[in-house]
C-alpha positions in Angstrom: 0.4 0.3 -0.5 1.0 3.2 -0.7 2.0 5.7 1.8 2.8 9.0 1.3 4.7 11.1 4.7 5.3 15.2 4.2 7.1 16.8 7.0 9.4 20.5 6.7 5.9 22.8 7.3 6.0 24.6 10.0 5.7 28.7 11.6 7.5 30.7 9.3 7.8 35.1 9.1 6.2 37.0 6.0 9.2 36.9 3.3 10.2 33.2 4.8 11.1 30.3 2.7 10.3 26.5 4.1 10.8 23.1 2.3 8.6 20.3 2.6 9.4 17.4 2.0 7.2 14.1 0.4 8.7 10.7 1.8 6.8 7.6 0.0 7.0 3.9 0.8 5.4 1.0 -0.4 5.3 1.3 -3.4 4.6 -1.3 -6.3 6.5 0.2 -8.6 9.3 2.8 -9.4 8.8 5.9 -7.6 10.1 7.9 -10.6 7.3 6.1 -12.9 5.0 8.3 -10.5 3.5 11.8 -11.1 3.2 14.1 -8.4 2.3 16.9 -6.7 1.7 19.5 -4.4 -2.1 20.8 -3.3 -3.0 22.9 -0.4 -6.1 23.8 1.3 -6.7 26.5 3.8 -9.8 27.1 6.1 -13.5 27.1 4.6 -11.6 26.8 0.9 -11.0 24.4 -1.5 -8.0 22.1 -2.0 -5.9 23.7 -4.4 -3.0 22.7 -6.5 0.6 24.4 -6.2 3.0 21.5 -8.3 2.9 19.1 -9.5 6.2 16.7 -11.2 6.5 14.4 -14.0 7.2 10.5 -14.0 11.2 10.2 -14.9 11.0 14.2 -13.6 9.3 15.2 -17.8 8.4 18.2 -16.5 7.5 20.7 -13.9 3.7 22.1 -13.3 3.0 25.3 -10.8 -0.1 26.9 -9.5 0.1 31.0 -11.4 0.0 32.2 -7.3 3.3 30.7 -6.4 5.3 30.3 -10.6 8.5 32.7 -8.8 8.1 32.5 -5.8 7.8 27.9 -5.1 10.1 25.1 -6.3 8.9 21.3 -6.8 11.6 18.7 -6.9 12.6 15.2 -6.5 15.0 12.7 -5.6 13.4 9.6 -7.1 16.8 7.5 -5.3 15.2 8.6 -2.0 12.1 8.0 -3.0 11.2 11.6 -2.1 9.3 15.2 -3.3 10.0 17.9 -1.7 8.7 21.7 -2.0 10.9 24.4 -1.6 9.2 27.5 -1.1 10.8 31.1 -1.0 9.0 34.8 -0.2 6.6 33.1 2.2 3.4 35.3 2.9 0.6 34.4 5.2 -1.2 34.2 1.6 -0.1 30.7 1.3 -0.8 29.2 5.3 -3.0 26.3 4.2 -2.7 22.7 5.1 -0.2 21.4 1.9 -0.6 17.8 0.8 0.8 15.6 -1.3 -0.1 13.2 -3.9 0.7 10.8 -5.9 -0.6 8.5 -9.4 1.4 6.3 -11.6 1.2 7.9 -14.9 2.5 8.2 -17.7 1.1 11.6 -18.5 3.9 14.0 -18.6 1.0 17.3 -19.0 -0.1 19.3 -16.3 -2.2 17.7 -14.1 -4.0 20.9 -11.7 -7.0 19.0 -10.4 -6.6 16.3 -7.6 -9.2 13.7 -8.8 -6.6 12.5 -11.1 -4.1 11.7 -8.2 -5.2 8.4 -6.9 -2.7 8.9 -3.4 -2.7 11.5 -0.6 -0.1 12.1 2.5 -1.7 13.3 5.7 -1.2 17.0 5.6 1.3 19.2 7.2 0.5 22.6 8.6 2.7 25.5 7.4 1.5 28.8 8.8 3.1 32.0 7.9 2.9 35.3 9.9 3.2 38.7 9.5 
């Protein structure tokens, strides 16, 4: 059974940085064949796409709100995907979720229902 565990969340001041990690285990196939995504959900709001990384590191995608500030990366040897977040603002406050789906699609996958596996989330709070 695929398990995703996020870590790295916390409290940071406006303008600060955080790096989230998501470690995958229980994979049936090579981690490199999984499309990995980051989503976030703020209180009272729907879960929204943040960033995605296609299988084998082919392509990366970002939501407009985070483009230029966030960077998604993956280490296939460690079965881990990262989200480096810079220039954080209070609007970035949310629970951040890691998601995975085994697909050879290299296109943008910014809908939550496209992902089969989810982590439990990690809280990111940006103070003003």
